ROPAVO-529411 format. One line per field, with one value per residue: residue number from 1; z, y, x of N, C-alpha, C in turn. Coordinates in nm, 3 decimals. Atoms other than C-alpha are relative to their C-alpha. Layout:
BEGIN
num: c(NUM; ...)
n_up: c(Z; ...)
n_north: c(Y; ...)
n_east: c(X; ...)
ca_up: c(Z; ...)
ca_north: c(Y; ...)
ca_east: c(X; ...)
c_up: c(Z; ...)
c_north: c(Y; ...)
c_east: c(X; ...)
This chain:
BEGIN
num: c(1; 2; 3; 4; 5; 6; 7; 8; 9; 10; 11; 12; 13; 14; 15; 16; 17; 18; 19; 20; 21; 22; 23; 24; 25; 26; 27; 28; 29; 30; 31; 32; 33; 34; 35; 36; 37; 38; 39; 40; 41; 42; 43; 44; 45; 46; 47; 48; 49; 50; 51; 52; 53; 54; 55; 56; 57; 58; 59; 60; 61; 62; 63; 64; 65; 66; 67; 68; 69; 70; 71; 72; 73; 74; 75; 76; 77; 78; 79; 80; 81; 82; 83; 84; 85; 86; 87; 88; 89; 90; 91; 92; 93; 94; 95; 96; 97; 98; 99; 100; 101; 102; 103; 104; 105; 106; 107; 108; 109; 110; 111; 112; 113; 114; 115; 116; 117; 118; 119; 120; 121; 122; 123; 124; 125; 126; 127; 128; 129; 130; 131; 132; 133; 134; 135; 136; 137; 138; 139; 140; 141; 142; 143; 144; 145; 146; 147; 148; 149; 150; 151; 152; 153; 154; 155; 156; 157; 158; 159; 160; 161; 162; 163; 164; 165; 166; 167; 168; 169; 170; 171; 172; 173; 174; 175; 176; 177; 178; 179; 180; 181; 182; 183; 184; 185; 186; 187; 188; 189; 190; 191; 192; 193; 194; 195; 196; 197; 198; 199; 200; 201; 202; 203; 204; 205; 206; 207; 208; 209; 210; 211; 212; 213; 214; 215; 216; 217; 218; 219; 220; 221; 222; 223; 224; 225; 226; 227; 228; 229; 230; 231; 232; 233; 234; 235; 236; 237; 238; 239; 240; 241; 242; 243; 244; 245; 246; 247; 248; 249; 250; 251; 252; 253; 254; 255; 256; 257; 258; 259; 260)
n_up: c(0.000; 0.006; -0.120; -0.109; -0.026; -0.052; -0.141; -0.075; -0.003; -0.086; -0.138; -0.053; -0.010; -0.114; -0.124; -0.016; -0.027; -0.133; -0.098; -0.001; -0.057; -0.146; -0.035; 0.024; -0.102; -0.130; -0.004; 0.054; -0.103; -0.095; 0.077; 0.005; 0.132; 0.046; 0.048; -0.110; 0.013; 0.062; -0.087; -0.130; -0.109; -0.069; -0.142; -0.025; 0.110; 0.082; 0.137; 0.037; 0.091; 0.133; 0.010; -0.076; 0.060; 0.108; -0.039; -0.060; -0.040; -0.108; -0.125; -0.040; -0.045; -0.132; -0.086; -0.046; -0.102; 0.042; -0.013; -0.097; -0.135; -0.028; -0.005; 0.092; 0.122; 0.030; 0.115; 0.106; 0.105; 0.108; 0.054; 0.100; 0.116; 0.068; 0.049; 0.120; 0.108; 0.038; 0.070; 0.131; 0.087; 0.033; 0.099; 0.126; 0.055; 0.051; 0.116; 0.090; 0.061; 0.058; -0.035; -0.124; -0.115; -0.093; -0.074; -0.106; -0.099; -0.084; -0.088; -0.102; -0.099; -0.073; -0.083; -0.119; -0.087; -0.056; -0.091; -0.125; -0.070; -0.052; -0.115; -0.108; -0.050; 0.048; 0.089; 0.135; 0.021; 0.130; 0.064; 0.082; 0.083; 0.104; 0.113; 0.072; 0.114; 0.110; 0.046; 0.073; 0.130; 0.080; 0.043; 0.076; 0.111; 0.125; 0.048; 0.064; 0.121; 0.099; 0.017; -0.063; 0.051; -0.068; -0.084; -0.132; -0.071; -0.030; -0.104; -0.123; -0.054; -0.046; -0.124; -0.105; -0.041; -0.069; -0.134; -0.081; -0.043; -0.098; -0.128; -0.050; -0.068; -0.121; -0.097; -0.084; -0.113; -0.074; 0.077; -0.016; 0.114; 0.075; 0.082; 0.111; 0.096; 0.060; 0.082; 0.144; 0.052; 0.023; 0.107; 0.129; 0.033; 0.024; 0.120; 0.115; 0.024; 0.039; -0.101; -0.093; -0.100; -0.087; -0.088; -0.093; -0.091; -0.097; -0.089; -0.081; -0.109; -0.107; -0.056; -0.081; -0.119; -0.087; -0.059; -0.099; -0.111; -0.076; -0.076; -0.111; -0.101; -0.059; -0.087; -0.099; 0.024; 0.038; -0.026; 0.113; 0.007; 0.027; 0.133; 0.069; 0.128; 0.113; 0.117; 0.037; 0.062; 0.134; 0.082; 0.018; 0.092; 0.134; 0.057; 0.027; 0.131; 0.101; 0.029; 0.016; 0.027; 0.100; -0.056; -0.108; 0.060; 0.065; -0.104; -0.058; 0.101; 0.006; -0.123; 0.010; 0.120; 0.034; 0.132; -0.001)
n_north: c(-0.120; -0.121; -0.080; 0.053; -0.087; -0.129; 0.018; 0.010; -0.131; -0.095; 0.049; -0.045; -0.146; -0.030; 0.022; -0.110; -0.123; 0.017; -0.034; -0.146; -0.054; 0.003; -0.124; -0.110; 0.006; -0.040; -0.129; -0.114; -0.070; -0.066; -0.098; 0.043; 0.027; 0.139; 0.045; 0.001; 0.107; 0.123; 0.085; 0.022; 0.038; -0.121; 0.007; -0.018; -0.086; 0.067; 0.024; 0.137; 0.059; 0.025; 0.135; 0.000; -0.099; 0.066; 0.003; 0.120; 0.097; -0.058; 0.007; 0.140; 0.035; -0.060; 0.046; -0.114; -0.080; -0.071; 0.081; -0.059; -0.019; 0.099; -0.057; 0.066; -0.073; 0.028; 0.086; -0.082; -0.026; 0.100; 0.006; -0.107; 0.042; 0.109; -0.052; -0.080; 0.094; 0.065; -0.097; -0.024; 0.114; -0.012; -0.107; 0.052; 0.092; -0.081; -0.084; 0.067; -0.082; -0.115; -0.129; -0.045; 0.073; -0.080; -0.097; 0.065; 0.047; -0.117; -0.021; 0.104; -0.035; -0.117; 0.042; 0.068; -0.100; -0.090; 0.073; 0.029; -0.126; -0.046; 0.084; -0.033; -0.138; -0.060; -0.110; 0.035; -0.110; -0.067; 0.036; 0.118; -0.014; -0.103; 0.040; 0.113; -0.053; -0.020; 0.132; 0.061; -0.066; 0.033; 0.140; 0.034; -0.092; 0.045; 0.121; -0.043; -0.076; 0.081; 0.137; 0.021; -0.069; -0.130; -0.001; 0.048; -0.113; -0.095; 0.060; -0.006; -0.136; -0.026; 0.076; -0.067; -0.117; 0.041; 0.049; -0.114; -0.071; 0.083; -0.001; -0.138; -0.015; 0.082; -0.066; -0.085; 0.084; 0.054; 0.078; -0.058; -0.068; 0.095; 0.081; -0.086; -0.010; 0.132; 0.043; -0.021; 0.090; 0.129; -0.021; 0.000; 0.138; 0.080; -0.051; 0.056; 0.135; -0.005; -0.055; 0.107; 0.006; -0.118; 0.023; 0.109; -0.041; -0.099; 0.064; 0.103; -0.065; -0.033; 0.124; 0.063; -0.083; 0.016; 0.135; 0.011; -0.089; 0.064; 0.112; -0.054; -0.049; 0.117; 0.066; -0.101; -0.046; -0.139; -0.054; -0.077; -0.125; 0.029; -0.031; 0.120; -0.039; 0.045; 0.023; 0.141; 0.052; -0.059; 0.070; 0.138; -0.006; -0.028; 0.119; 0.094; -0.040; 0.031; 0.143; 0.066; -0.097; 0.048; 0.094; -0.062; -0.092; 0.082; 0.060; -0.105; -0.038; 0.108; -0.004; -0.109; 0.017; 0.142; 0.035; 0.091)
n_east: c(0.085; -0.084; 0.013; -0.082; -0.116; 0.047; 0.033; -0.125; -0.064; 0.072; -0.008; -0.129; 0.009; 0.086; -0.076; -0.095; 0.074; 0.059; -0.103; -0.008; 0.123; -0.014; -0.071; 0.093; 0.105; -0.056; -0.068; 0.073; 0.078; -0.092; -0.076; -0.139; -0.052; 0.012; -0.133; -0.098; -0.098; 0.048; 0.083; -0.064; 0.089; 0.045; -0.033; -0.144; -0.049; -0.101; 0.049; 0.037; -0.098; 0.054; 0.059; 0.125; 0.089; 0.074; 0.141; 0.060; -0.102; -0.080; 0.078; 0.004; -0.134; -0.020; 0.109; 0.078; -0.069; -0.121; -0.121; -0.092; 0.054; 0.103; 0.135; 0.092; 0.035; 0.140; 0.030; 0.059; -0.099; 0.009; 0.136; 0.009; -0.080; 0.071; 0.127; -0.026; -0.028; 0.125; 0.085; -0.062; 0.033; 0.143; 0.012; -0.056; 0.098; 0.113; -0.033; -0.091; -0.106; 0.069; -0.057; 0.062; -0.051; -0.081; 0.081; 0.078; -0.097; -0.030; 0.115; -0.002; -0.102; 0.050; 0.113; -0.051; -0.063; 0.100; 0.088; -0.071; -0.023; 0.129; 0.031; -0.093; 0.007; 0.125; -0.036; -0.044; -0.096; -0.008; -0.126; 0.024; 0.120; -0.007; -0.085; 0.059; 0.075; -0.095; -0.044; 0.112; 0.010; -0.118; 0.006; 0.120; 0.028; -0.063; 0.068; 0.123; -0.027; -0.071; 0.049; 0.130; 0.119; 0.013; 0.119; -0.040; -0.059; 0.106; 0.083; -0.077; 0.005; 0.136; 0.020; -0.077; 0.077; 0.123; -0.032; -0.042; 0.121; 0.069; -0.071; 0.001; 0.129; -0.005; -0.088; 0.085; 0.043; -0.112; -0.097; -0.133; -0.060; -0.081; 0.090; 0.043; -0.111; -0.025; 0.114; -0.016; -0.103; 0.065; 0.097; -0.071; -0.037; 0.120; 0.063; -0.073; 0.052; 0.141; 0.091; 0.034; -0.105; 0.016; 0.115; -0.031; -0.107; 0.050; 0.097; -0.066; -0.073; 0.094; 0.052; -0.105; -0.017; 0.117; 0.001; -0.107; 0.035; 0.106; -0.056; -0.079; 0.094; 0.066; -0.098; -0.037; -0.137; 0.015; 0.134; 0.050; -0.074; -0.141; -0.053; -0.046; -0.060; 0.081; -0.086; -0.015; 0.121; 0.004; -0.098; 0.046; 0.112; -0.052; -0.061; 0.109; 0.052; -0.101; -0.002; 0.130; 0.106; 0.097; 0.099; 0.077; 0.097; 0.101; 0.084; 0.084; 0.100; 0.099; 0.077; 0.097; 0.081; -0.007; 0.050; 0.116)
ca_up: c(0.000; -0.094; 0.235; 0.453; 0.400; 0.464; 0.795; 0.905; 0.813; 0.989; 1.296; 1.340; 1.269; 1.525; 1.793; 1.730; 1.721; 2.029; 2.216; 2.112; 2.209; 2.563; 2.574; 2.427; 2.676; 2.972; 2.869; 2.667; 2.958; 3.164; 2.891; 2.880; 2.578; 2.370; 2.283; 2.593; 2.811; 2.652; 2.795; 3.166; 3.487; 3.644; 3.991; 3.974; 3.647; 3.508; 3.128; 2.983; 2.817; 2.444; 2.487; 2.731; 2.503; 2.258; 2.253; 2.464; 2.473; 2.693; 2.953; 2.953; 2.990; 3.292; 3.432; 3.465; 3.686; 3.643; 3.584; 3.827; 4.116; 4.081; 4.067; 3.910; 3.551; 3.462; 3.231; 3.038; 2.849; 2.666; 2.631; 2.449; 2.222; 2.146; 2.113; 1.862; 1.657; 1.664; 1.561; 1.281; 1.146; 1.165; 0.973; 0.714; 0.675; 0.619; 0.362; 0.216; -0.011; -0.066; -0.059; 0.231; 0.454; 0.592; 0.688; 0.886; 1.047; 1.166; 1.301; 1.484; 1.654; 1.749; 1.881; 2.118; 2.250; 2.298; 2.457; 2.714; 2.796; 2.834; 3.069; 3.270; 3.297; 3.134; 2.865; 2.489; 2.435; 2.156; 2.089; 1.946; 1.816; 1.623; 1.422; 1.329; 1.104; 0.895; 0.882; 0.777; 0.499; 0.385; 0.362; 0.213; -0.002; -0.255; -0.272; -0.356; -0.620; -0.792; -0.726; -0.539; -0.585; -0.515; -0.369; -0.083; 0.011; -0.010; 0.200; 0.456; 0.491; 0.518; 0.783; 0.977; 0.978; 1.083; 1.374; 1.485; 1.494; 1.681; 1.949; 1.971; 2.058; 2.307; 2.469; 2.599; 2.822; 2.936; 2.653; 2.691; 2.469; 2.373; 2.249; 2.037; 1.878; 1.816; 1.658; 1.320; 1.281; 1.324; 1.099; 0.821; 0.838; 0.861; 0.593; 0.357; 0.395; 0.353; 0.531; 0.679; 0.856; 0.990; 1.129; 1.281; 1.427; 1.590; 1.729; 1.849; 2.052; 2.246; 2.289; 2.417; 2.653; 2.784; 2.837; 3.016; 3.221; 3.322; 3.426; 3.637; 3.811; 3.865; 4.016; 4.229; 4.074; 3.965; 4.031; 3.798; 3.878; 3.809; 3.520; 3.271; 2.980; 2.654; 2.410; 2.432; 2.338; 2.046; 1.918; 1.977; 1.798; 1.505; 1.463; 1.497; 1.199; 1.010; 1.039; 1.035; 0.916; 0.617; 0.798; 1.100; 0.885; 0.685; 1.001; 1.142; 0.816; 0.803; 1.164; 1.089; 0.742; 0.736; 0.393; 0.306)
ca_north: c(0.000; 0.342; 0.487; 0.264; 0.468; 0.785; 0.649; 0.560; 0.902; 1.098; 0.870; 0.946; 1.313; 1.310; 1.163; 1.432; 1.714; 1.571; 1.600; 1.965; 2.021; 1.913; 2.206; 2.439; 2.326; 2.381; 2.701; 2.916; 2.983; 3.085; 3.317; 3.116; 3.068; 2.756; 2.737; 2.821; 2.640; 2.296; 2.013; 1.979; 1.847; 2.117; 1.995; 1.969; 2.168; 1.911; 1.876; 1.570; 1.342; 1.286; 0.914; 0.997; 1.258; 1.004; 1.037; 0.776; 0.547; 0.787; 0.799; 0.420; 0.384; 0.612; 0.439; 0.778; 0.934; 1.189; 1.020; 1.259; 1.338; 1.065; 1.307; 1.147; 1.257; 1.284; 1.016; 1.302; 1.355; 1.021; 1.034; 1.369; 1.227; 0.907; 1.095; 1.337; 1.047; 0.874; 1.190; 1.252; 0.902; 0.955; 1.283; 1.112; 0.839; 1.110; 1.319; 1.080; 1.216; 1.551; 1.917; 1.968; 1.722; 1.963; 2.217; 1.967; 1.814; 2.163; 2.204; 1.872; 1.986; 2.322; 2.149; 1.928; 2.219; 2.447; 2.179; 2.087; 2.450; 2.536; 2.242; 2.352; 2.728; 2.793; 3.009; 2.989; 3.188; 3.445; 3.336; 3.013; 3.108; 3.426; 3.301; 2.996; 3.216; 3.307; 2.946; 2.824; 3.083; 3.006; 2.633; 2.640; 2.954; 2.831; 2.495; 2.670; 2.891; 2.611; 2.255; 2.309; 2.474; 2.851; 2.782; 2.594; 2.907; 3.135; 2.894; 2.883; 3.262; 3.277; 3.003; 3.182; 3.498; 3.316; 3.136; 3.459; 3.631; 3.338; 3.335; 3.714; 3.705; 3.423; 3.633; 3.857; 3.565; 3.481; 3.295; 3.347; 3.579; 3.299; 3.092; 3.386; 3.413; 3.037; 3.001; 3.167; 2.954; 2.637; 2.783; 2.837; 2.478; 2.330; 2.559; 2.434; 2.087; 2.195; 2.346; 2.008; 2.005; 2.357; 2.260; 1.932; 2.085; 2.379; 2.169; 1.889; 2.131; 2.250; 1.898; 1.761; 2.055; 2.015; 1.639; 1.660; 1.961; 1.778; 1.473; 1.683; 1.847; 1.510; 1.369; 1.685; 1.760; 2.098; 2.327; 2.529; 2.831; 2.655; 2.776; 2.497; 2.540; 2.522; 2.517; 2.139; 2.075; 2.318; 2.140; 1.792; 1.888; 2.027; 1.706; 1.497; 1.696; 1.652; 1.275; 1.212; 1.519; 1.348; 1.047; 1.256; 1.523; 1.253; 1.082; 1.412; 1.502; 1.162; 1.206; 1.536; 1.446; 1.069; 0.920; 0.731)
ca_east: c(0.000; 0.143; 0.016; 0.234; 0.555; 0.356; 0.226; 0.579; 0.711; 0.438; 0.454; 0.825; 0.759; 0.480; 0.707; 0.968; 0.714; 0.541; 0.869; 0.891; 0.528; 0.611; 0.853; 0.592; 0.326; 0.557; 0.734; 0.494; 0.254; 0.558; 0.692; 1.013; 1.236; 1.175; 1.545; 1.748; 1.815; 1.794; 1.585; 1.655; 1.510; 1.289; 1.392; 1.773; 1.820; 2.065; 2.043; 1.874; 2.129; 2.087; 2.018; 1.739; 1.585; 1.443; 1.063; 0.880; 1.185; 1.385; 1.107; 1.083; 1.462; 1.457; 1.147; 0.983; 1.251; 1.531; 1.865; 2.038; 1.806; 1.546; 1.252; 0.947; 0.882; 0.514; 0.375; 0.216; 0.542; 0.545; 0.166; 0.189; 0.461; 0.270; -0.059; 0.092; 0.226; -0.114; -0.300; -0.051; -0.111; -0.487; -0.453; -0.233; -0.496; -0.757; -0.566; -0.309; -0.037; -0.207; -0.112; -0.354; -0.172; 0.096; -0.171; -0.377; -0.067; 0.019; -0.334; -0.299; 0.022; -0.130; -0.442; -0.244; -0.039; -0.339; -0.558; -0.293; -0.211; -0.580; -0.626; -0.321; -0.372; -0.712; -0.559; -0.507; -0.186; -0.181; 0.178; 0.039; -0.305; -0.227; 0.075; -0.132; -0.346; -0.042; 0.074; -0.271; -0.285; 0.071; -0.008; -0.359; -0.383; -0.121; -0.302; -0.627; -0.468; -0.276; -0.390; -0.716; -1.053; -1.079; -1.422; -1.254; -1.060; -1.362; -1.568; -1.286; -1.282; -1.661; -1.666; -1.394; -1.603; -1.920; -1.755; -1.592; -1.932; -2.085; -1.816; -1.809; -2.179; -2.120; -1.848; -2.128; -2.232; -1.881; -1.707; -1.332; -1.134; -0.896; -1.189; -1.306; -0.961; -0.936; -1.282; -1.202; -0.889; -1.092; -1.361; -1.106; -0.980; -1.329; -1.468; -1.200; -1.353; -1.715; -2.013; -2.097; -1.763; -1.825; -2.165; -2.045; -1.728; -1.907; -2.191; -1.963; -1.753; -2.056; -2.192; -1.861; -1.818; -2.172; -2.141; -1.806; -1.916; -2.234; -2.035; -1.798; -2.093; -2.265; -1.945; -1.911; -1.573; -1.706; -2.001; -2.219; -2.004; -1.673; -1.462; -1.404; -1.160; -1.354; -1.061; -1.005; -1.369; -1.355; -1.046; -1.185; -1.506; -1.306; -1.110; -1.424; -1.550; -1.222; -1.248; -1.622; -1.814; -1.976; -2.129; -2.229; -2.393; -2.571; -2.695; -2.824; -2.997; -3.167; -3.272; -3.442; -3.568; -3.618; -3.661; -3.972)
c_up: c(0.000; 0.126; 0.113; 0.025; 0.058; 0.149; 0.085; 0.013; 0.098; 0.146; 0.064; 0.016; 0.121; 0.133; 0.026; 0.035; 0.137; 0.110; 0.011; 0.063; 0.152; 0.051; -0.013; 0.112; 0.135; 0.001; -0.047; 0.106; 0.101; -0.067; 0.000; -0.144; -0.035; -0.039; 0.115; 0.134; -0.070; 0.099; 0.128; 0.102; 0.072; 0.148; 0.025; -0.107; -0.081; -0.139; -0.023; -0.100; -0.133; -0.009; 0.077; -0.061; -0.120; 0.040; 0.044; 0.054; 0.117; 0.134; 0.051; 0.053; 0.142; 0.102; 0.065; 0.109; -0.059; 0.025; 0.108; 0.141; 0.035; 0.010; -0.104; -0.117; -0.040; -0.124; -0.114; -0.114; -0.109; -0.060; -0.105; -0.127; -0.078; -0.058; -0.125; -0.119; -0.049; -0.078; -0.138; -0.096; -0.041; -0.106; -0.135; -0.065; -0.061; -0.131; -0.098; -0.049; -0.071; 0.044; 0.129; 0.124; 0.093; 0.083; 0.115; 0.101; 0.093; 0.097; 0.112; 0.110; 0.086; 0.094; 0.127; 0.096; 0.068; 0.100; 0.134; 0.079; 0.061; 0.122; 0.120; 0.062; -0.046; -0.084; -0.134; -0.046; -0.141; -0.075; -0.088; -0.097; -0.117; -0.114; -0.082; -0.117; -0.121; -0.056; -0.081; -0.139; -0.090; -0.054; -0.091; -0.116; -0.129; -0.057; -0.077; -0.135; -0.109; -0.022; 0.052; -0.069; 0.074; 0.090; 0.141; 0.085; 0.039; 0.112; 0.135; 0.064; 0.053; 0.132; 0.116; 0.052; 0.078; 0.142; 0.089; 0.053; 0.108; 0.137; 0.058; 0.073; 0.131; 0.108; 0.091; 0.125; 0.065; -0.076; 0.002; -0.127; -0.084; -0.090; -0.122; -0.106; -0.071; -0.100; -0.150; -0.061; -0.030; -0.112; -0.137; -0.042; -0.032; -0.125; -0.126; -0.037; -0.042; 0.112; 0.099; 0.111; 0.098; 0.101; 0.104; 0.101; 0.107; 0.100; 0.093; 0.116; 0.117; 0.066; 0.092; 0.129; 0.098; 0.068; 0.109; 0.119; 0.087; 0.084; 0.120; 0.112; 0.071; 0.097; 0.110; -0.008; -0.045; 0.036; -0.123; -0.017; -0.031; -0.141; -0.060; -0.134; -0.117; -0.124; -0.038; -0.070; -0.140; -0.094; -0.026; -0.098; -0.143; -0.063; -0.020; -0.137; -0.112; -0.041; -0.037; -0.032; -0.093; 0.060; 0.112; -0.054; -0.068; 0.100; 0.059; -0.096; -0.010; 0.125; -0.006; -0.116; -0.043; -0.138; 0.011; -0.019)
c_north: c(0.125; 0.085; -0.045; 0.083; 0.134; -0.012; -0.008; 0.134; 0.093; -0.048; 0.045; 0.152; 0.039; -0.020; 0.116; 0.130; -0.008; 0.033; 0.151; 0.062; -0.004; 0.124; 0.119; 0.007; 0.049; 0.146; 0.119; 0.070; 0.076; 0.107; -0.030; -0.028; -0.148; -0.059; -0.015; 0.005; -0.121; -0.081; -0.033; -0.041; 0.126; 0.002; 0.031; 0.084; -0.064; -0.028; -0.147; -0.052; -0.036; -0.136; -0.010; 0.095; -0.057; -0.011; -0.138; -0.095; 0.053; -0.010; -0.143; -0.045; 0.050; -0.046; 0.116; 0.082; 0.069; -0.086; 0.052; 0.007; -0.098; 0.054; -0.066; 0.093; -0.042; -0.088; 0.080; 0.024; -0.106; -0.011; 0.109; -0.041; -0.109; 0.048; 0.084; -0.091; -0.066; 0.094; 0.031; -0.113; 0.005; 0.108; -0.046; -0.099; 0.076; 0.070; -0.067; 0.093; 0.118; 0.128; 0.055; -0.060; 0.086; 0.097; -0.067; -0.071; 0.114; 0.027; -0.103; 0.033; 0.118; -0.041; -0.068; 0.100; 0.088; -0.071; -0.024; 0.129; 0.051; -0.081; 0.037; 0.137; 0.074; 0.125; -0.055; 0.109; 0.057; -0.040; -0.124; 0.023; 0.097; -0.035; -0.115; 0.045; 0.016; -0.133; -0.067; 0.060; -0.038; -0.142; -0.029; 0.094; -0.043; -0.126; 0.038; 0.066; -0.082; -0.136; -0.021; 0.073; 0.133; 0.008; -0.048; 0.116; 0.101; -0.052; 0.003; 0.137; 0.032; -0.072; 0.062; 0.121; -0.037; -0.048; 0.113; 0.076; -0.078; 0.010; 0.141; 0.028; -0.078; 0.062; 0.093; -0.076; -0.074; -0.088; 0.071; 0.065; -0.090; -0.087; 0.079; 0.009; -0.133; -0.036; 0.026; -0.091; -0.137; 0.011; -0.004; -0.142; -0.085; 0.047; -0.050; -0.137; 0.000; 0.052; -0.107; -0.012; 0.117; -0.026; -0.108; 0.044; 0.097; -0.065; -0.100; 0.061; 0.032; -0.126; -0.067; 0.079; -0.017; -0.135; -0.013; 0.089; -0.059; -0.115; 0.049; 0.051; -0.117; -0.073; 0.092; 0.038; 0.145; 0.044; 0.079; 0.133; -0.021; 0.042; -0.128; 0.042; -0.059; -0.031; -0.146; -0.058; 0.059; -0.077; -0.144; -0.005; 0.025; -0.125; -0.113; 0.031; -0.033; -0.147; -0.058; 0.095; -0.058; -0.100; 0.060; 0.096; -0.077; -0.063; 0.104; 0.043; -0.106; -0.001; 0.106; -0.020; -0.145; -0.026; -0.100; -0.144)
c_east: c(0.088; -0.008; 0.092; 0.125; -0.040; -0.029; 0.127; 0.069; -0.069; 0.001; 0.131; 0.002; -0.083; 0.070; 0.095; -0.072; -0.067; 0.099; 0.016; -0.123; 0.003; 0.072; -0.093; -0.104; 0.051; 0.046; -0.082; -0.085; 0.086; 0.084; 0.149; 0.041; -0.017; 0.135; 0.099; -0.073; -0.058; -0.082; 0.075; -0.104; -0.045; 0.035; 0.147; 0.069; 0.111; -0.055; -0.033; 0.102; -0.066; -0.069; -0.132; -0.105; -0.076; -0.147; -0.047; 0.107; 0.083; -0.072; -0.004; 0.136; 0.024; -0.104; -0.074; 0.066; 0.123; 0.122; 0.093; -0.058; -0.112; -0.141; -0.089; -0.033; -0.142; -0.014; -0.063; 0.097; -0.003; -0.139; -0.022; 0.074; -0.072; -0.132; 0.017; 0.027; -0.129; -0.091; 0.056; -0.033; -0.146; -0.022; 0.053; -0.096; -0.117; 0.035; 0.095; 0.111; -0.067; 0.069; -0.061; 0.062; 0.087; -0.082; -0.074; 0.091; 0.038; -0.114; -0.002; 0.100; -0.047; -0.112; 0.047; 0.061; -0.105; -0.091; 0.068; 0.024; -0.130; -0.041; 0.088; -0.029; -0.124; 0.028; 0.044; 0.095; -0.004; 0.127; -0.014; -0.115; 0.022; 0.095; -0.058; -0.085; 0.092; 0.047; -0.109; -0.014; 0.117; -0.008; -0.119; -0.030; 0.069; -0.065; -0.126; 0.026; 0.066; -0.067; -0.141; -0.112; -0.011; -0.122; 0.032; 0.054; -0.107; -0.089; 0.073; -0.005; -0.140; -0.028; 0.075; -0.076; -0.125; 0.029; 0.050; -0.122; -0.075; 0.067; 0.009; -0.132; 0.001; 0.088; -0.079; -0.043; 0.116; 0.097; 0.135; 0.053; 0.087; -0.084; -0.047; 0.109; 0.026; -0.109; 0.020; 0.107; -0.060; -0.103; 0.065; 0.035; -0.123; -0.073; 0.066; -0.058; -0.146; -0.086; -0.044; 0.102; -0.010; -0.111; 0.031; 0.105; -0.048; -0.094; 0.067; 0.077; -0.091; -0.056; 0.102; 0.021; -0.115; -0.002; 0.106; -0.029; -0.109; 0.050; 0.080; -0.090; -0.067; 0.093; 0.052; 0.148; 0.001; -0.141; -0.044; 0.074; 0.148; 0.037; 0.056; 0.060; -0.078; 0.083; 0.015; -0.123; -0.020; 0.092; -0.041; -0.116; 0.047; 0.059; -0.101; -0.060; 0.098; -0.009; -0.137; -0.114; -0.106; -0.099; -0.083; -0.105; -0.112; -0.095; -0.095; -0.109; -0.111; -0.087; -0.109; -0.098; 0.006; -0.059; -0.112; 0.043)
């Protein structure tokens, strides 16, 4: 199968990028440099040896502890690396050898970083969200103008505007400013795929947020007044649409308008 080499390439790429995302997730909310210093133990500050800096494998070799001071290293690090690789493979299975693939791989990486940061500090940093608009345009606009359909680009811009207006209105009732800034980016990516993807992605984000929020309240892990980060649900809903918008939209249409 011609896709097999692609899956191997993006899996290795995902592991490497996942390792970098761990740095992004830890340092960006703290306004720290992503370059200096290099990877180090936050407890003893000793640098991580090259042989221990291999994604997933390094954590397993160390049995989840710093090689110098023995401080426990969170299992989240290898999970982010493995999760990035898995999501990259899923995106590659969705788009194959296409010009759109780099754009949606980038979105996958951004989604993991933003979701984890929002869960940690309840913030979607402008340092990640705003440059992503330029990257999305740089990766998809040339595709539309050369190998793609200009209608895809126009639909992406329209969807971005619609989701921005929706979230700007919701901001009146307390929707976070970071969510408002993220919404048009997701709208652009989903609009590129079609209006069905826009509808499924937007609705799924609210449904997922409502279900998880309800569960947390039922389990008394949160109250109705608790602040719950919404970015992860927006991103999860968007990727649900990326992978399954067509069947979900068809199922919903049949539910509302059953055929004879």
